[in-house]
VEXLUMMAR-872281 format. One record per residue: residue in three letters; x, y, z of N, C-alpha, C, O, CB in turn. Coordinates in steps of 0.001 Angstrom, whole numbers, plus 500000, padded with zeros to 6 digits. Glycine has a CB too. Layout:
<rs>
alaXYZXYZXYZXYZXYZ;...
</rs>
This chain:
<rs>
unk500835498801500000500000500000500000500874501256500000501924501293500641499053500002501222;unk500428502279499275501155503539499208500313504601499906499367505139499331501469503944497726;unk500673504892501153499870505798501967500346507248501802501545507526501795499931505380503448;unk499374508163501670499680509577501530498751510396502417497668509942502787499557510019500059;unk499181511592502750498325512498503507497055512799502705497098512952501484499082513811503851;unk495958512877503396494678513071502730494590514429502042494067514530500932493549512926503727;unk495104515482502700495043516804502069495899516846500803495554517535499843495505517893503056;unk497012516112500797497871516065499622497183515315498479497288515703497315499213515401499967;unk496482514241498828495746513475497807494708514357497131494621514402495904495063512234498434;unk493918515059497942492851515896497380493433517011496514492915517292495433491988516498498506;unk494503517645496982495107518740496216495658518230494884495582518929493874496230519414497033;unk496212517015494879496777516454493641495708516185492595496010516099491405497529515165493942;unk494445516050493035493341515762492117492543517006491757491465516919491169492420514730492723;unk493085518166492117492443519435491759491352519889492699490577520784492363491878519331490412;unk491279519271493903490268519695494889490859520841495709491057520709496917489830518495495827;unk491136521955495053491690523115495727493149522923496110493777521927495751490882523429496949;unk493681523908496857495039523807497370495047522877498579493988522429499018495598525207497744;unk496224522583499122496278521731500307495584522406501489494961521740502316497737521399500664;unk495698523736501562495016524466502632493506524346502485492797524114503464495432525944502630;unk493011524508501249491571524403501004491077522978501248489990522771501787491238524840499568;unk491896521992500840491532520599501086491469520312502579490595519577503040492529519655500409;unk492407520898503341492410520722504788491157521269505440490645520685506395493616521383505384;unk490663522384504932489438522981505479488240522062505225487380521904506093489186524379504853;unk488186521461504041487097520533503735487131519333504683486095518866505158487188520057502269;unk488324518857504942488467517702505837488023518062507247487286517305507878489925517199505852;unk488463519209507744488109519622509104486609519861509262486058519716510353488870520884509479;unk485960520228508164484510520461508215483718519157508123482488519177508144484088521400507084;unk484408518036508023483740516747507980483137516397506640482232515567506563482690516711508996;unk483634517026505574483069516801504240483787515709503466483426515405502329483107518078503446;unk484810515116504085485590514089503396485445512763504136485573512698505358487087514499503294;unk485174511707503368485058510371503947486057509419503292486345509522502100483621509834503788;unk486573508502504086487454507446503594486828506114503967486665505806505148488904507578504181;unk486482505333502968485817504042503166484552504182504015484265503351504877486780503050503826;unk483803505256503746482522505475504401482583506149505754481539506430506343481846504201504554;unk483771506418506264483899507051507585484433508468507426485403508695506703484832506221508513;unk483793509424508107484222510816508044485608510974508662485931510339509666483209511726508760;unk486417511827508048487777512101508521487861513577508890487308514424508188488852511729507433;unk488541513887509978488591515272510446489996515857510474490169517047510738487996515359511815;unk491007515023510200492382515507510281493046515444508902493104514371508302493190514681511310;unk493551516577508389494199516609507071495414515695506980495736515194505903494613518019506739;unk496095515476508118497308514664508092497038513160508093497961512358507949498165515014509267;unk495769512785508257495447511357508217495782510811506834495609511497505827493945511109508560;unk496274509544506795496746508982505540495775507954504964495006507311505679498103508350505739;unk495846507829503637495011506859502924495771506374501712496738507003501282493642507474502508;unk495339505267501166495894504748499918494948505188498802493867504616498663496064503167499956;unk495320506176498012494396506728497013493972505738495938492938505925495298495022507909496359;unk494758504689495731494438503733494677493602502559495189493107501759494394495714503215494048;unk493442502452496495492666501342497060491498501804497918490440501175497922493564500456497881;unk491686502898498644490625503373499532489571504153498762489879504822497775491209504242500644;unk488324504065499218487224504820498620487140506173499314486780506256500488485868504044498736;unk487472507222498587487472508587499140486352509384498484486162509321497269488856509293498919;unk485617510127499290484552510975498748484659512369499342485115512548500472483154510367499038;unk484234513348498564484249514745498991482839515299498819482313515345497707485298515589498174;unk482239515713499916480868516237499905479910515234499252478990515614498529480812517592499159;unk480145513965499520479263512922499011479580512425497617478944511486497139477892513409499027;unk480571513049496940480918512652495584482212511836495601483212512281496164481064513892494671;unk482205510647494989483416509818494953484561510533494243484360511194493224483127508482494259;unk485751510392494789486944510964494174487529509948493198487910508847493595487995511371495253;unk487598510314491941488198509423490930489687509736490855490106510681490186487510509597489514;unk490470508933491548491900509213491656492644508813490390492456507720489856492491508487492856;unk493499509728489921494406509458488810495782509958489213495952511128489556493918510139487480;unk496755509072489170498112509470489551498595510617488688499201511565489187499077508286489440;unk498326510534487379498711511604486461497567511885485495496705511036485267500000511231485686;unk497574513072484941496547513498483995497209513813482652498285514410482602495764514738484536;unk496553513404481573497075513637480230495949514216479376494907513585479201497643512315479600;unk496163515402478854495147516083478062495630516339476642496794516673476418494754517396478724;unk494720516177475688494961516614474321494281517963474134493096518114474432494438515566473282;unk495030518937473643494458520257473362494662520605471900495698520301471310495092521339474265;unk493656521247471326493800521867470009494169523327470275493303524185470450492465521734469128;unk495459523581470299495946524914470686495564525972469650495777525783468452497474524891470868;unk494999527083470118494707528185469204495912529118469090496843529037469891493466528968469679;unk495888529987468109496919531011468002496686532061469090495564532247469560496915531664466583;unk497754532735469478497617533847470414497795533500471867497686534382472719496312534453470248;unk498068532243472189498336531850473579499708531195473636500151530580472665497229530877474126;unk500380531328474775501733530809474896501717529422475527500850529105476341502602531762475722;unk502682528609475142502802527253475687503603527314476983504816527108476994503482526286474658;unk502906527599478062503534527717479375502494527404480434501294527393480161504140529136479591;unk502972527149481652502054526888482762501452528178483276500286528223483666502770526155483896;unk502266529236483273501790530537483754502614531643483124503788531452482809501862530622485298;unk502008532778482946502680533959482394501978535185482950500751535274482906502664533960480817;unk502733536113483463502141537289484105501557538275483105500789539162483480503175537987484949;unk501919538124481829501467539105480836500532538531479778499708539260479225502654539711480158;unk500646537239479488499867536670478392499068535451478845499399534810479842500786536289477238;unk498020535146478102497229533953478382498027532729477970498684532724476929495861533997477645;unk497965531683478803498688530452478523497720529319478178496509529436478362499560530062479723;unk498285528221477674497453527064477341496813526472478595495705525939478529498288525994476618;unk497497526558479735496930526043480983495717526879481396494781526353481998497994526044482109;unk495726528160481082494576529020481395493321528571480652492209528889481074494891530478481044;unk493484527837479554492343527395478754491712526104479273490620525731478842492773527202477324;unk492393525419480196491887524144480699490664524385481582490738525181482519492987523389481488;unk489539523718481309488340523917482128488574523434483565489433522590483823487135523174481506;unk487797523986484477487973523693485900487902522197486198488639521699487049486922524424486713;unk487023521484485505486847520059485772488096519239485459488258518137485983485684519530484972;unk488984519767484607490193519043484225491460519683484785492565519201484532490289518963482719;unk491306520753485535492471521517485960493209520855487123492601520323488053492053522916486350;unk494538520906487038495418520515488141496505521572488282496940522162487293496042519095487901;unk496933521803489498497894522868489746499237522616489064499936523572488728498100523032491229;unk499612521362488853500929521043488296500912520776486795501899520278486255501495519848488999;unk499826521092486113499755520876484666500779521731483923501025522880484289498345521185484153;unk501366521163482884502282521921482030502216521346480620501855520181480451503746521878482585;unk502556522134479609502569521611478240503800520756478015504914521180478322502526522757477216;unk503612519559477483504725518665477161505274519086475803504839518595474761504275517152477154;unk506217519986475832506723520571474603506016521887474328504980522186474922506544519605473423;unk506577522656473437506040523990473174505619524124471709506221523541470808507080525071473532;unk504578524902471513504223525388470191504345526900470239503989527525471238502777524930469762;unk504850527492469154504983528943469123503644529618469376502587529011469206505556529396467784;unk503700530857469776502483531609470114501460531581468983500259531484469233502834533054470449;unk501932531665467739500999531704466611500825530345465932500138530253464915501472532715465595;unk501433529293466474501269527952465922500082527269466595499870527422467798502565527114466107;unk499323526529465828498110525885466342498275524362466336499283523828465874496873526299465499;unk497245523679466866497183522236466727497460521434467977497257521897469099498115521828465710;unk497932520212467755498040519203468805499076519563469863500253519774469568498382517868468198;unk498604519623471094499478519876472236499023518966473372497826518830473625499449521393472667;unk499974518349474051499656517495475191500017518224476473501127518736476616500403516138475101;unk499076518270477403499316518841478720499263517717479747498418516827479654498276519959479052;unk500155517755480715500223516691481702500869517201482982501383518318483032500999515491481149;unk500836516366484015501592516637485236502619515530485459503123515355486568500643516757486459;unk502921514788484402503838513657484452505148514029483758505240513990482531503205512404483793;unk506151514386484544507421514811483980508159513717483239508801513986482224508288515339485054;unk508081512478483726508755511365483062508172511127481668508908510880480713508640510088483909;unk506849511205481562506188511039480260506667512116479291507018511815478150504643511100480413;unk506684513365479740507095514468478872508536514288478399508847514540477235506945515808479604;unk509408513853479300510812513660478930510939512585477859511681512758476892511651513282480163;unk510221511478478023510286510399477037509778510868475680510342510519474642509475509190477511;unk508724511649475695508123512093474447509003513096473707509025513113472476506768512701474716;unk509723513928474446510464515028473836511904514683473490512518515366472670510451516202474749;unk512455513640474095513855513303473845514049512827472402513378511888471975514332512221474833;unk514966513465471634515214513012470263515644511548470191515434510890469172516274513880469621;unk516247511033471274516699509646471291515537508659471246515718507501470871517538509391472522;unk514351509112471625513184508235471636512511508149470272511614507330470070512186508715472666;unk512942508991469336512434508957467957510914509136467884510247508477467087512821507639467297;unk510375510021468707508954510356468618508816511520467629509169512657467944508355510730470039;unk508306511228466449508210512247465404506933513070465568505892512562465983508247511594464008;unk507047514356465229505906515258465236505662515731463809506592516103463094506142516463466198;unk504404515712463414504040516091462052503324517434462038502388517668462804503158515015461411;unk503788518321461142503230519662461023502709519903459613503285519433458631504281520717461389;unk501615520638459533501130521173458264501614522609458172501374523411459075499558521084458150;unk502290522932457091502815524282456922502303524899455629502274524251454582504346524271456934;unk501902526159455720501608526947454528502778527897454350503096528669455255500230527725454647;unk503431527846453173504640528637452952504448529572451759503449529499451044505860527717452725;unk505433530452451562505276531497450548505861531132449192506058531998448339505913532756451029;unk506136529849448997506656529416447709506563527915447568506283527215448541508093529868447532;unk506794527410446365506667525962446133507759525166446838508864525659447066506708525666444640;unk507422523922447178508376522996447785508687521918446761507792521218446288507816522373449115;unk509953521792446426510344520826445407511472519920445863511750519798447056510750521541444155;unk512120519282444884513164518299445181514309518902445975514825518261446890513696517700443899;unk514718520117445646515840520756446332515568520922447827516404520578448662516134522115445704;unk514381521455448154514038521664449563513900520331450299514330520196451445512734522470449683;unk513297519352449629513096518033450242514441517387450576514619516835451662512280517113449300;unk515386517458449635516701516855449859517460517549450981518172516891451741517523516899448581;unk517323518856451098518005519592452165517441519210453533518186519076454503517873521110451941;unk516123519037453603515519518605454862516002517205455232516305516938456395513980518633454764;unk516075516315454249516494514939454505517954514860454941518329513964455698516281514089453262;unk518778515793454466520200515797454808520455516417456184521501516191456792520990516553453747;unk519493517195456662519682517903457933519960519368457662521088519738457337520836517277458754;unk518953520196457792519067521617457471520044522306458431520037522057459636517679522299457533;unk520888523181457858521784524004458673521144525384458811520947526076457812523229524101458034;unk520816525789460037520161527067460271521142528227460115522351528012460023519533527092461663;unk520629529441460084521455530623459870522542530783460926523618531310460642520589531852459849;unk522256530323462158523259530461463236524243529297463270525067529212464180522562530570464589;unk524165528399462286525083527285462217524571526006462847525212524962462725526341527659462854;unk523432526063463517522850524872464137522464523858463064521819524200462073521618525247464994;unk522866522608463276522534521543462332521350520750462880521426520180463969523763520609462079;unk520274520719462130519075519978462542519195518509462142519886518171461181517804520601461915;unk518525517656462878518469516255462515517705516109461195516874516959460872517804515419463642;unk517971515053460433517236514836459177515729514861459415515241514323460409517645513493458537;unk515007515482458510513553515624458623512907515257457298513534515340456241513163517068459041;unk511643514850457367510917514490456148510025515652455717509194516129456491510071513206456366;unk510201516093454501509405517173453929508637516624452740509221515981451867510299518380453509;unk507336516870452698506483516391451617505652517538451084504988518228451857505575515240452094;unk505676517757449782504823518771449170503380518301449232503099517114449063505250519057447703;unk502466519233449474501051518880449587500221519865448803500545521051448743500599518848451058;unk499138519375448193498264520247447418497575521259448306497236520950449448497231519430446664;unk497364522455447808496700523460448617496005524529447813495795525635448311497674524090449517;unk495642524225446575494950525226445759495877526375445409496930526166444807493714525755446489;unk495492527584445781496271528760445424497451528986446355498297529832446065495389529975445425;unk497538528257447466498640528425448408499582527230448338499231526179447802498108528605449841;unk500767527401448879501769526339448872501780525665450242502045526309451257503183526901448515;unk501492524369450263501424523637451525502432522494451540502813521952450502500005523098451759;unk502848522148452757503807521060452912503588520379454250503033520963455181505258521578452797;unk504033519134454330504040518399455581505480518231456030506346517861455238503335517024455432;unk505734518504457308507086518402457857507051517471459062506210517621459950507645519809458253;unk507976516503459088508032515554460189509416515623460830510426515361460177507714514111459701;unk509451515979462112510717516115462837510617515386464173509521515093464650511077517613463055;unk511789515093464781511760514436466076512468515255467152512719514755468249512392513067465972;unk512788516499466847513351517394467849512486518638467920511541518773467143514829517759467519;unk512786519546468832511903520691469009512637521946469424512358522532470470510856520373470020;unk513585522352468587514323523585468878513397524797468727512342524707468098515557523722467937;unk513794525902469296512997527124469287512709527574467857513636527819467085513716528238470058;unk511427527685467500511009528119466155511624527241465063511895527718463961511403529588465924;unk511843525964465365512638525128464464512068525016463058512787525242462085512772523762465041;unk510785524670462931510223524463461592510315525752460770510667525716459591508749523991461688;unk510003526869461388510075528150460669511505528454460234511727528920459116509541529295461552;unk512474528194461105513871528466460781514385527515459706515213527898458880514737528357462035;unk513895526272459714514305525319458684513841525781457308514589525701456334513748523922458990;unk512609526261457235512113526759455949512877528005455509513198528151454330510612527067456037;unk513168528898456443513938530096456092515304529725455531515818530385454628514105531004457317;unk515886528659456078517210528231455634517203527712454201518249527666453554517743527162456559;unk516030527319453700515933526844452308515180527855451439514744527529450336515226525467452253;unk515032529082451944514452530145451132512948530235451132512371530810450209514894529990449770;unk512294529685452135510834529751452229510432530319453587511097530085454595510201528348452015;unk509342531063453593508833531635454850507505530982455200506625530850454349508666533182454738;unk507364530571456467506130529940456922505068531003457194505297531959457935506385529092458190;unk503907530813456580502789531737456782501820531220457846501184532000458556502044531962455462;unk501721529903457944500796529287458892501340527911459246501826527184458379499342529189458301;unk501255527555460539501811526284460970500877525614461976500374526251462902503208526485461581;unk500655524312461773499762523555462656500353522166462891500742521486461941498324523450462047;unk500420521745464160500869520376464450499658519459464460498653519739465113501633520302465814;unk499771518359463726498616517479463565498847516063464078497907515272464154498231517422462125;unk500101515731464434500338514379464914501598514338465772502581515023465491500455513400463735;unk501548513519466826502719513193467648502813511679467677501883511014468134502615513802469114;unk503932511115467192504012509666467060502922509209466105502890509629464948503876508962468442;unk502028508349466584500864507946465788499574508557466329498485508204465875500744506422465760;unk499683509456467281498509510129467850498150511336467002498924512287466893498769510557469315;unk496965511287466404496519512388465564495595513329466336494880512914467247495811511852464321;unk495625514585465955494745515581466561493288515199466332492885514913465205495030516985465989;unk492512515197467392491080514909467314490400516048466555490362517184467027490455514733468745;unk489868515733465380489277516764464526487986517338465111487506518370464643489001516196463146;unk487421516688466123486204517220466741486512518286467789485610518988468246485404516092467376;unk487782518408468171488168519424469148488274520783468456489028520939467496489514519051469833;unk487530521746468939487660523094468416488916523738469012489418523295470045486389523941468735;unk489409524768468362490589525449468883490313525965470296489300526619470547491004526611467951;unk491225525660471202491077526071472592490457525011473471490470525142474695490259527304472666;unk489906523949472868489292522878473646490312521789473959491323521641473272488091522283472893;unk490015521026475024490875519901475367490029518785475971488886518994476379491993520337476349;unk490615517610476016489948516451476617491024515494477118492196515623476765488992515739475588;unk490616514534477943491560513543478435491951512572477330491142512228476468490967512783479621;unk493193512143477370493654511109476466493311509736477036493352509529478249495168511237476219;unk492979508819476167492720507448476601494050506710476753495089507181476290491788506709475591;unk494004505560477402495201504740477555495761504353476197496975504376475996494896503487478380;unk494895504000475273495321503636473933495989504807473222496988504618472529494138503141473123;unk495460505997473382496050507174472741497433507478473307498322507909472574495136508390472915;unk497617507255474605498939507449475202499950506493474580501102506865474357498880507245476728;unk499525505272474303500407504308473664500769504749472245501893504530471793499750502927473637;unk499818505371471545500057505820470175501159506870470090501842506972469070498780506376469585;unk501338507654471156502378508689471168503744508081470875504576508712470223502402509418472527;unk503979506865471348505296506246471222505345505194470113506260504372470059505694505615472540;unk504349505233469236504351504335468094504615505133466819504079506226466635503010503567467995;unk505443504574465949505808505266464717504683505190463704503923504223463664507087504677464127;unk504594506226462891503643506268461786504422506054460502505448506700460290502851507619461755;unk503956505166459645504720504819458457504695505892457376505682506106456672504206503544457896;unk503543506568457253503419507531456164503258508940456703502534509176457670502238507175455265;unk503940509863456066503855511274456453502668511904455727502837512823454926505188512039456119;unk501485511409456011500278511887455334499156512026456343498898511113457128499864510930454189;unk498472513203456318497332513375457215496255514151456476496134515364456648497745514107458531;unk495493513480455676494344514132455063494665515238454083493783516034453760493495514676456107;unk495916515323453587496253516311452581496695515585451317497125514434451382497360517276453091;unk496596516232450201497043515649448949498482516077448676498889517187449020496115516067447784;unk499249515174448050500602515549447701500604516289446356499552516631445815501513514302447647;unk501789516520445844501894517333444638501200516693443434500808517382442491503350517579444316;unk501056515366443479500389514677442366498886514546442572498189513952441748500991513302442175;unk498385515108443684496950515057443933496498513793444590495297513548444692496215515228442677;unk497452512954445055497094511682445680497119511803447196497867512610447747498045510569445223;unk496287510987447882496276510974449341497432510109449838497614509956451046494913510449449887;
</rs>
């Protein structure tokens, strides 16, 4: 059994701060296995004991994993004194004090973002050694051809001399605009935009649509989020064979 302080358990599940959780306990609003508890320091096993708050069962989760469709105009951070963050968009029912974005998307970049309170998970997902590829849809200011594709595959050298790991670039149909799919397994600051600049193209719009084999839920509106399922968490660490997500390539094929 893994015993923890009751106020700490409640705070970890988003039932207020530890101080607020302690007040609920002292008021007799918390029960463990059907018996009222009055001391915040009393211990329980959150994974085995039945805990309720004000008559409602506490659904304990050691860690929380959320998929968000990030909108433009918010920063990928837990908190910011000047700007709205992705954590600010999380509804109260899903909020936890220790939530953070696993990886960053630029302020004006949209799409798939995972928020969690599990540092080990985030490290595994973000480490280039784990080969977790991220797929982006990019709208650029010029055509993407063999020259740009070969440079991405060789490892683009940025203006400051930084050498990027080999990446997959695929031209995609887009009507009057030039679109491309980019697949990378690292996440340097403004990396995709800088890679395109290094080959003479400027990114006009950028959206992340896949991490590993986990695709962005198309039913999520920008700014919305939901919990990831166990199966979806597994997909994060599974490779996707084709760099294709609902876009046509230069030949018009899916």
